[in-house]
LOMARLO-147888 format. One record per residue: residue in three letters; x, y, z of N, C-alpha, C in turn. Coordinates in Angstrom, 1 decimal, decimal comma, always signed. Last residue first. Example, Ala and Ser with C-alpha at 12.3 -4.5 7.8 and 13.67 -1.06 7.14 Angstrom:
# LOMARLO-147888
(pt "SER"; (+12,8; -2,2; +7,1); (+13,7; -1,1; +7,1); (+12,9; +0,0; +7,9)) (pt "ALA"; (+13,2; -5,7; +7,8); (+12,3; -4,5; +7,8); (+13,2; -3,3; +7,8)) 
//
This chain:
# LOMARLO-147888
(pt "UNK"; (-8,5; -11,8; +5,4); (-8,7; -13,0; +6,4); (-8,1; -13,0; +7,3)) (pt "UNK"; (-10,8; -8,4; +3,8); (-9,0; -9,5; +4,5); (-9,2; -10,6; +5,1)) (pt "UNK"; (-11,6; -8,5; +1,4); (-12,3; -8,3; +2,6); (-11,3; -9,0; +2,9)) (pt "UNK"; (-11,7; -5,6; -1,4); (-11,4; -6,6; -0,7); (-11,3; -7,4; +0,6)) (pt "UNK"; (-12,1; -3,0; -0,9); (-13,3; -3,4; -1,4); (-12,9; -4,7; -0,8)) (pt "UNK"; (-9,4; -2,0; -1,4); (-10,3; -1,6; -0,6); (-11,5; -1,9; -0,1)) (pt "UNK"; (-8,8; -3,0; -4,3); (-8,1; -3,8; -3,3); (-8,2; -3,0; -1,0)) (pt "UNK"; (-10,6; -1,3; -5,5); (-10,5; -2,7; -5,4); (-9,5; -3,3; -4,0)) (pt "UNK"; (-9,0; +1,3; -5,5); (-10,7; +0,6; -4,6); (-10,9; -0,5; -4,4)) (pt "UNK"; (-6,9; +0,6; -6,1); (-7,0; +1,1; -5,1); (-8,3; +0,5; -4,3)) (pt "UNK"; (-7,0; +0,6; -8,6); (-6,5; -0,4; -8,2); (-7,2; -0,6; -6,5)) (pt "UNK"; (-8,3; +2,8; -9,3); (-9,4; +1,6; -9,6); (-9,1; +0,7; -8,6)) (pt "UNK"; (-5,8; +4,4; -8,8); (-7,1; +4,7; -7,9); (-7,9; +3,6; -8,1)) (pt "UNK"; (-4,7; +3,7; -11,2); (-4,3; +3,2; -9,5); (-5,8; +3,3; -8,6)) (pt "UNK"; (-6,6; +4,6; -13,3); (-6,1; +2,5; -13,0); (-5,2; +3,0; -11,7)) (pt "UNK"; (-6,1; +7,1; -13,3); (-7,8; +6,7; -12,9); (-7,5; +5,0; -12,8)) (pt "UNK"; (-3,2; +7,5; -13,5); (-3,2; +7,3; -12,2); (-5,8; +6,6; -12,1)) (pt "UNK"; (-3,4; +6,3; -16,3); (-2,2; +6,0; -14,9); (-3,3; +6,7; -13,5)) (pt "UNK"; (-4,3; +8,9; -17,2); (-4,9; +7,4; -17,4); (-4,4; +6,9; -16,3)) (pt "UNK"; (-3,0; +10,5; -16,9); (-4,2; +11,0; -16,1); (-5,1; +9,9; -16,4)) (pt "UNK"; (-0,5; +10,5; -17,8); (-0,8; +10,5; -16,8); (-2,3; +10,2; -15,6)) (pt "UNK"; (-1,0; +11,1; -20,7); (-1,1; +9,5; -19,7); (-1,4; +9,6; -18,2)) (pt "UNK"; (-2,2; +13,6; -20,2); (-3,7; +12,8; -20,8); (-2,8; +11,0; -20,5)) (pt "UNK"; (+0,3; +14,7; -20,0); (-1,0; +14,6; -19,1); (-1,9; +13,8; -19,6)) (pt "UNK"; (+1,2; +13,9; -22,6); (+2,1; +13,5; -20,7); (+0,8; +13,9; -19,7)) (pt "UNK"; (+0,3; +15,3; -24,2); (+0,0; +13,9; -23,9); (+0,6; +13,1; -22,7)) (pt "UNK"; (+0,6; +17,8; -22,7); (-1,0; +17,8; -23,6); (-1,0; +16,1; -23,6)) (pt "UNK"; (+3,0; +18,2; -23,6); (+2,6; +18,4; -22,5); (+1,3; +17,7; -22,2)) (pt "UNK"; (+3,3; +17,9; -26,6); (+4,1; +17,3; -25,7); (+3,4; +17,1; -24,4)) (pt "UNK"; (+2,2; +20,6; -27,2); (+2,0; +19,2; -27,8); (+2,3; +17,7; -26,3)) (pt "UNK"; (+3,6; +22,5; -25,8); (+2,3; +22,3; -25,1); (+2,0; +20,6; -26,3)) (pt "UNK"; (+6,0; +21,8; -27,7); (+5,9; +21,6; -25,8); (+4,6; +21,6; -25,0)) (pt "UNK"; (+4,8; +23,1; -30,0); (+5,7; +21,9; -29,2); (+5,6; +21,4; -28,5)) (pt "UNK"; (+4,6; +25,6; -29,3); (+4,2; +24,8; -30,1); (+4,4; +23,6; -29,0)) (pt "UNK"; (+5,2; +28,6; -27,6); (+6,1; +26,5; -27,8); (+4,8; +26,1; -28,1)) (pt "UNK"; (+4,4; +30,5; -26,3); (+4,4; +30,3; -27,8); (+5,5; +29,3; -28,8)) (pt "UNK"; (+3,9; +31,9; -23,9); (+5,2; +31,7; -24,4); (+5,3; +31,3; -25,5)) (pt "UNK"; (+2,1; +31,0; -23,0); (+2,4; +32,4; -22,9); (+3,8; +32,7; -23,6)) (pt "UNK"; (+2,0; +27,8; -23,4); (+0,7; +28,6; -24,3); (+1,5; +29,9; -24,2)) (pt "UNK"; (+4,3; +27,5; -21,8); (+4,0; +26,9; -22,8); (+3,1; +27,6; -24,7)) (pt "UNK"; (+3,1; +27,7; -19,2); (+4,0; +28,3; -19,6); (+4,2; +28,3; -21,4)) (pt "UNK"; (+0,9; +25,9; -18,9); (+0,3; +27,8; -19,4); (+1,9; +28,5; -20,1)) (pt "UNK"; (+2,7; +23,9; -19,8); (+1,3; +23,9; -19,7); (+1,2; +25,5; -20,9)) (pt "UNK"; (+3,5; +23,7; -16,5); (+4,6; +23,4; -18,0); (+3,4; +24,0; -19,2)) (pt "UNK"; (+1,6; +23,8; -15,1); (+2,5; +24,4; -15,0); (+2,9; +25,1; -16,1)) (pt "UNK"; (+0,8; +21,0; -16,0); (-0,2; +22,2; -16,0); (+0,6; +23,7; -15,4)) (pt "UNK"; (+3,0; +19,4; -15,0); (+2,6; +19,7; -16,3); (+1,8; +20,6; -16,1)) (pt "UNK"; (+3,1; +19,7; -12,5); (+4,2; +20,7; -13,3); (+3,6; +20,4; -14,0)) (pt "UNK"; (+0,6; +18,4; -11,4); (+1,1; +20,5; -11,3); (+1,5; +20,6; -12,0)) (pt "UNK"; (+1,3; +15,4; -11,8); (+0,1; +16,7; -13,1); (+0,4; +17,5; -12,6)) (pt "UNK"; (+3,2; +16,0; -10,9); (+3,5; +15,4; -11,6); (+2,1; +16,4; -13,2)) (pt "UNK"; (+2,0; +15,7; -8,8); (+2,8; +16,6; -8,6); (+3,7; +16,5; -10,2)) (pt "UNK"; (+0,9; +13,1; -9,3); (-0,2; +14,6; -8,2); (+1,5; +15,9; -8,5)) (pt "UNK"; (+2,3; +11,4; -9,2); (+1,4; +11,7; -9,7); (+1,0; +13,0; -9,9)) (pt "UNK"; (+3,5; +11,2; -6,4); (+4,5; +11,2; -8,0); (+3,3; +11,3; -8,6)) (pt "UNK"; (+1,3; +10,2; -4,6); (+2,0; +11,6; -5,1); (+2,7; +11,9; -5,8)) (pt "UNK"; (+0,7; +8,0; -6,1); (-0,3; +8,7; -6,0); (+0,7; +10,2; -5,6)) (pt "UNK"; (+3,0; +6,2; -5,7); (+3,2; +6,4; -6,7); (+2,3; +7,6; -6,5)) (pt "UNK"; (+2,6; +6,4; -2,6); (+4,1; +7,2; -3,1); (+3,7; +7,2; -4,6)) (pt "UNK"; (+0,5; +4,9; -2,1); (+0,4; +6,0; -2,0); (+1,6; +7,0; -2,3)) (pt "UNK"; (+1,8; +2,6; -3,2); (+0,7; +3,2; -4,0); (+0,3; +4,6; -3,5)) (pt "UNK"; (+3,8; +1,6; -1,7); (+4,0; +1,9; -3,1); (+3,3; +3,0; -3,6)) (pt "UNK"; (+2,0; +1,2; +0,9); (+3,3; +1,9; +0,4); (+3,4; +2,0; -0,6)) (pt "UNK"; (+0,7; -1,7; -0,1); (-0,3; -0,5; +0,1); (+1,2; +1,3; +0,2)) 
//
């Protein structure tokens, strides 16, 4: 479970960093960087949704 918590923290920090990078690149007209940030945002969001689903299933599983 500790691994999942650390992974969630890393995903959250990367999402925040990518949003700031996206805003900066939009303001400075770096369109290649915008495309890269959007791709990485989609990838991180997908991985984060899979992690949340995995944690929910882990929490629902009855302990023996």
